C-alpha positions as CSV (number, residue, x, y, z in Angstrom):
1,X,-0.7,-5.0,3.3
2,X,-3.8,-7.5,2.2
3,X,-4.3,-9.7,5.1
4,X,-4.0,-12.5,2.4
5,X,-0.5,-12.0,1.2
6,X,2.7,-12.7,2.6
7,X,5.2,-9.8,3.0
8,X,8.4,-9.9,0.9
9,X,12.1,-10.0,1.8
10,X,13.9,-8.8,-1.0
11,X,17.2,-10.4,-2.7
12,X,19.9,-8.8,-4.3
13,X,20.1,-8.2,-8.1
14,X,22.6,-6.8,-10.5
15,X,23.4,-3.0,-10.5
16,X,22.9,-1.7,-14.0
17,X,23.2,1.8,-16.3
18,X,20.4,4.5,-15.3
19,X,19.1,5.8,-18.3
20,X,16.3,4.9,-20.9
21,X,15.7,1.7,-22.3
22,X,18.8,0.4,-20.3
23,X,16.5,1.1,-17.1
24,X,13.7,-1.1,-18.3
25,X,16.0,-3.7,-19.2
26,X,17.8,-3.8,-16.4
27,X,14.4,-4.0,-14.2
28,X,13.8,-7.2,-15.6
29,X,17.0,-8.7,-15.3
30,X,16.8,-8.0,-11.5
31,X,13.0,-8.9,-11.5
32,X,13.9,-12.2,-12.9
33,X,16.5,-13.0,-10.6
34,X,14.0,-12.6,-7.9
35,X,11.4,-14.7,-9.6
36,X,14.0,-17.3,-10.0
37,X,14.6,-17.9,-6.3
38,X,11.9,-16.1,-4.1
39,X,12.6,-15.0,-0.7
40,X,11.0,-16.1,2.6
41,X,7.4,-14.5,2.4
42,X,6.6,-15.8,-1.3
43,X,8.1,-18.9,-1.4
44,X,4.8,-20.5,-1.5
45,X,3.1,-18.0,-3.7
46,X,2.8,-18.5,-7.4
47,X,3.0,-15.1,-9.5
48,X,3.1,-17.1,-13.3
49,X,-0.7,-16.6,-13.5
50,X,-1.0,-13.1,-12.3
51,X,-2.1,-10.6,-15.0
52,X,-1.7,-6.6,-14.5
53,X,-4.6,-5.0,-15.0
54,X,-4.6,-1.4,-16.0
55,X,-7.5,1.0,-15.6
56,X,-7.0,4.5,-17.0
57,X,-8.1,7.4,-14.6
58,X,-7.4,10.3,-16.9
59,X,-5.0,11.2,-19.8
60,X,-1.8,10.2,-18.4
61,X,-3.1,8.6,-14.9
62,X,-3.6,4.8,-14.6
63,X,-4.4,2.5,-11.9
64,X,-2.4,-1.0,-12.0
65,X,-4.1,-4.1,-10.3
66,X,-2.0,-7.4,-9.9
67,X,-1.2,-9.6,-6.8
68,X,-0.2,-7.2,-3.7
69,X,-1.5,-3.4,-3.4
70,X,-2.7,-1.5,-6.2
71,X,-0.6,0.5,-7.9
72,X,-0.9,4.3,-9.2
73,X,1.1,5.3,-12.3
74,X,1.3,9.0,-13.7
75,X,3.2,9.2,-17.1
76,X,4.4,12.0,-19.2
77,X,7.5,13.8,-20.7
78,X,9.0,13.9,-17.5
79,X,8.8,10.1,-16.8
80,X,7.0,7.5,-15.0
81,X,5.9,8.1,-11.2
82,X,4.9,4.9,-9.9
83,X,2.8,4.8,-6.4
84,X,3.8,1.3,-4.8
85,X,5.5,-1.7,-6.6
86,X,3.9,-5.1,-5.5
87,X,6.0,-8.2,-5.2
88,X,9.6,-8.6,-6.9
89,X,8.6,-11.4,-8.8
90,X,5.8,-9.2,-10.4
91,X,8.3,-6.5,-11.5
92,X,8.4,-7.5,-15.4
93,X,4.8,-7.8,-15.7
94,X,4.5,-4.2,-14.0
95,X,7.1,-2.8,-16.0
96,X,5.3,-4.5,-19.3
97,X,2.2,-2.4,-18.2
98,X,4.1,0.4,-17.6
99,X,6.0,0.2,-21.3
100,X,2.3,-0.4,-22.8
101,X,1.4,3.3,-22.0
102,X,5.0,5.0,-22.0
103,X,8.6,4.9,-23.5
104,X,9.8,6.8,-20.3
105,X,11.6,5.3,-17.7
106,X,10.4,4.8,-14.0
107,X,11.7,8.1,-12.1
108,X,10.1,7.6,-9.0
109,X,8.4,5.0,-6.6
110,X,6.5,6.6,-4.0
111,X,5.6,4.1,-1.2
112,X,2.5,4.3,0.6
113,X,3.8,2.3,3.8
114,X,6.1,-0.4,4.1
115,X,4.6,-3.7,3.7
116,X,6.1,-6.2,1.4
117,X,3.3,-6.3,-0.9
118,X,3.7,-2.7,-1.7
119,X,7.4,-2.5,-1.5
120,X,8.6,-5.5,-2.9
121,X,9.8,-4.4,-6.0
122,X,11.9,-1.5,-4.6
123,X,15.1,-3.1,-5.0
124,X,14.5,-4.1,-8.7
125,X,13.3,-0.4,-9.2
126,X,15.9,1.3,-7.1
127,X,18.8,-0.6,-8.7
128,X,17.3,0.2,-12.1
129,X,17.5,4.0,-11.2
130,X,14.6,4.9,-9.8
131,X,14.2,7.3,-6.4
132,X,12.2,5.7,-3.8
133,X,10.1,8.0,-1.9
134,X,8.2,7.2,1.7
135,X,7.8,8.5,5.0
136,X,10.8,8.2,7.4
137,X,8.8,5.4,9.4
138,X,9.0,3.5,6.2
139,X,12.8,3.3,5.6
140,X,13.0,2.8,9.5
141,X,11.1,-0.1,9.5
142,X,12.8,-1.6,6.6
143,X,16.1,-1.0,7.8
144,X,17.1,-2.5,11.1
145,X,17.7,-6.0,10.8
146,X,16.6,-6.5,14.5
147,X,13.2,-5.0,13.7
148,X,9.7,-7.9,13.6
149,X,6.5,-6.8,13.7
150,X,3.2,-9.1,13.6
151,X,3.8,-10.2,10.0
152,X,7.3,-11.6,10.9
153,X,9.4,-9.4,8.7
154,X,12.8,-9.1,10.7
155,X,15.6,-9.3,7.9
156,X,17.6,-5.8,7.0
157,X,16.1,-4.8,3.2
158,X,19.1,-4.3,0.8
159,X,20.2,-1.1,0.3
160,X,18.7,-0.6,-3.0
161,X,15.1,-1.2,-1.4
162,X,15.4,1.7,0.9
163,X,14.0,4.8,0.6
164,X,16.5,7.4,-0.7
165,X,14.3,10.4,0.2
166,X,11.9,10.5,3.1
167,X,9.8,13.1,4.3
168,X,7.8,13.8,7.8
169,X,4.5,15.5,7.2
170,X,4.6,16.3,3.4
171,X,6.2,16.1,0.3
172,X,5.1,17.7,-3.5
173,X,5.9,16.7,-6.5
174,X,5.4,18.7,-9.6
175,X,6.1,16.1,-12.1
176,X,4.1,15.7,-15.8
177,X,2.2,18.6,-15.7
178,X,0.3,17.4,-12.3
179,X,0.7,18.7,-8.9
180,X,1.2,15.5,-6.5
181,X,0.5,16.3,-3.0
182,X,1.9,13.2,-0.7
183,X,0.9,13.7,3.2
184,X,1.4,11.6,6.3
185,X,-1.7,10.4,8.3
186,X,-0.3,9.2,11.7
187,X,-1.2,5.6,13.6
188,X,-3.8,4.5,10.9
189,X,-2.7,1.1,8.9
190,X,0.7,1.9,10.2
191,X,2.9,4.7,11.5
192,X,4.3,5.6,8.2
193,X,1.2,5.9,5.7
194,X,1.4,8.1,3.1
195,X,-1.7,9.7,1.1
196,X,-1.0,10.7,-2.5
197,X,-3.3,13.4,-4.2
198,X,-3.2,14.2,-8.1
199,X,-4.8,17.7,-7.7
200,X,-5.2,18.3,-11.1
201,X,-6.7,15.0,-11.8
202,X,-8.9,14.5,-9.1
203,X,-7.5,11.2,-8.0
204,X,-6.4,10.1,-4.4
205,X,-4.4,7.2,-3.7
206,X,-5.3,6.1,-0.2
207,X,-2.7,3.0,0.1
208,X,-4.2,0.6,2.9
209,X,-5.8,3.3,4.9
210,X,-8.6,2.2,2.5
211,X,-9.5,-1.7,1.8
212,X,-12.5,-1.4,-0.5
213,X,-15.0,-3.7,0.1
214,X,-13.5,-5.7,2.9
215,X,-12.4,-5.4,6.4
216,X,-9.5,-3.2,7.0
217,X,-6.0,-4.7,8.2
218,X,-4.5,-2.5,11.2
219,X,-0.9,-3.3,11.8
220,X,-1.0,-2.4,15.5
221,X,2.6,-3.7,15.8
222,X,3.7,-1.4,13.2
223,X,2.3,1.6,14.8
224,X,-1.2,1.6,13.2
225,X,-4.7,2.2,15.0
226,X,-8.3,2.5,14.8
227,X,-8.9,6.1,15.3
228,X,-5.8,6.9,12.8
229,X,-7.5,4.9,10.4
230,X,-10.9,6.9,10.8
231,X,-8.6,10.2,10.7
232,X,-7.2,9.3,7.4
233,X,-10.8,8.6,5.9
234,X,-12.0,11.8,7.3
235,X,-9.0,13.7,5.9
236,X,-9.8,12.3,2.2
237,X,-13.5,12.6,2.7
238,X,-12.8,16.2,3.4
239,X,-10.5,16.6,0.1
240,X,-12.9,14.7,-2.3
241,X,-15.7,15.6,-4.3
242,X,-18.4,13.7,-6.0
243,X,-16.2,13.0,-8.9
244,X,-13.2,12.2,-6.9
245,X,-11.6,8.7,-8.3
246,X,-10.0,6.8,-5.0
247,X,-7.7,4.3,-5.8
248,X,-7.7,2.0,-2.5
249,X,-4.7,-0.3,-1.3
250,X,-6.8,-3.1,-2.2
251,X,-10.0,-3.9,-3.9
252,X,-11.6,-2.0,-7.2
253,X,-11.3,1.6,-8.1
254,X,-13.8,3.8,-5.7
255,X,-15.3,6.9,-4.9
256,X,-16.6,8.8,-2.0
257,X,-19.8,6.7,-2.1
258,X,-17.6,3.5,-1.3
259,X,-15.3,5.4,1.3
260,X,-18.3,6.7,3.4
261,X,-19.6,3.3,3.5
262,X,-16.1,1.9,4.3
263,X,-16.1,4.4,7.2
264,X,-19.7,3.4,8.3
265,X,-19.1,0.1,8.6
266,X,-15.8,0.7,10.8
267,X,-17.4,3.1,13.2
268,X,-20.2,0.7,13.5
269,X,-17.8,-2.0,14.5
270,X,-16.3,0.2,16.7
271,X,-19.2,1.3,18.7
272,X,-20.5,-2.5,18.9
273,X,-17.2,-3.4,20.3
274,X,-16.9,-0.5,22.8
275,X,-20.2,-1.5,24.4
276,X,-19.1,-4.9,24.9
277,X,-16.0,-3.8,26.3
278,X,-17.9,-1.6,28.5
279,X,-19.8,-4.5,29.4
280,X,-16.6,-6.1,31.1
281,X,-15.9,-8.8,28.1
282,X,-12.7,-9.8,27.4
283,X,-11.0,-9.8,24.0
284,X,-11.8,-13.6,23.4
285,X,-15.3,-12.8,24.6
286,X,-15.7,-10.3,22.5
287,X,-14.7,-12.2,19.3
288,X,-17.2,-14.9,20.9
289,X,-20.1,-12.3,20.6
290,X,-19.5,-11.9,16.7
291,X,-20.3,-8.2,16.7
292,X,-19.7,-8.5,12.9
293,X,-22.2,-11.2,12.1
294,X,-24.7,-9.1,10.2
295,X,-21.8,-7.5,8.0
296,X,-19.7,-10.7,7.1
297,X,-21.6,-11.3,3.9
298,X,-20.7,-7.9,2.7
299,X,-17.1,-7.0,4.0
300,X,-15.6,-10.6,4.0
301,X,-13.8,-13.1,6.2
302,X,-10.9,-11.3,8.0
303,X,-13.6,-10.0,10.9
304,X,-11.7,-11.8,13.7
305,X,-8.7,-10.3,13.1
306,X,-10.4,-7.0,12.5
307,X,-12.5,-7.4,15.7
308,X,-9.4,-8.1,17.7
309,X,-7.6,-5.3,16.2
310,X,-10.4,-2.8,17.1
311,X,-10.9,-3.9,20.9
312,X,-6.9,-3.7,21.3
313,X,-7.0,-0.5,19.7
314,X,-9.8,0.8,22.1
315,X,-8.4,-0.6,25.0
316,X,-4.9,0.9,24.4
317,X,-6.6,4.5,24.5
């Protein structure tokens, strides 16, 4: 989840046929209904001016950028494979971007985690026939009506929005001539994060374990943690080479240089906060000490939230 974006609570939409262009039409109808009456969490958001930007990575593989988490898109004879789907009102625009590069329907949606700016289109695409895949904790956190975390989502998602295929550690897709390797990283951005590696294309989608050029949001109340974020980064750095393209959850397309800079920033803040904890400072005192002051010009305005997450993560060890 982007800290600047609100989570989405999904709305019902009509069911429809599951083939070819009928699927695409059904998606547009479903998303139109969602946009006509946005649910709590998007009521104050205006998506009318959002444009979906398509960045071609290789033949048949793209990154889509709009509002919410960055999407990955694999196209080919087997059908479209989406990584994440942003907010429900954006489904028509996302589908227009998909149609611009393929006539095939969306067959799979892989959610990198449960936050609404990455799963908001699940219901629309699920009703249109896409199979939704995610880590088992994504379904668990989207499903219980009683669940509430720090970003305030407590309503049970409709059945069509829920992952129908879940995994605990890893899943492999042999799709569009690509080997798509999906693996879980524990207690990172949340407790249900998945990293997606397109091995032939040398592309990795990191979801929100990587915010390129900005401070991370670590959702502690969804099982996230500082050490898990660093472990996720290290795992990707161990797989990536100098030519690997890395899709972050938020921010521009990156490579290992940007990912290493992100890691260096996180470890710098971690070490500074740890020293302040060792000195006996409270969380509020640590924030008041401004341990990111010299970094804020580069990494943004969400430093207090990040420092608090670091302090809480370190104190929970």
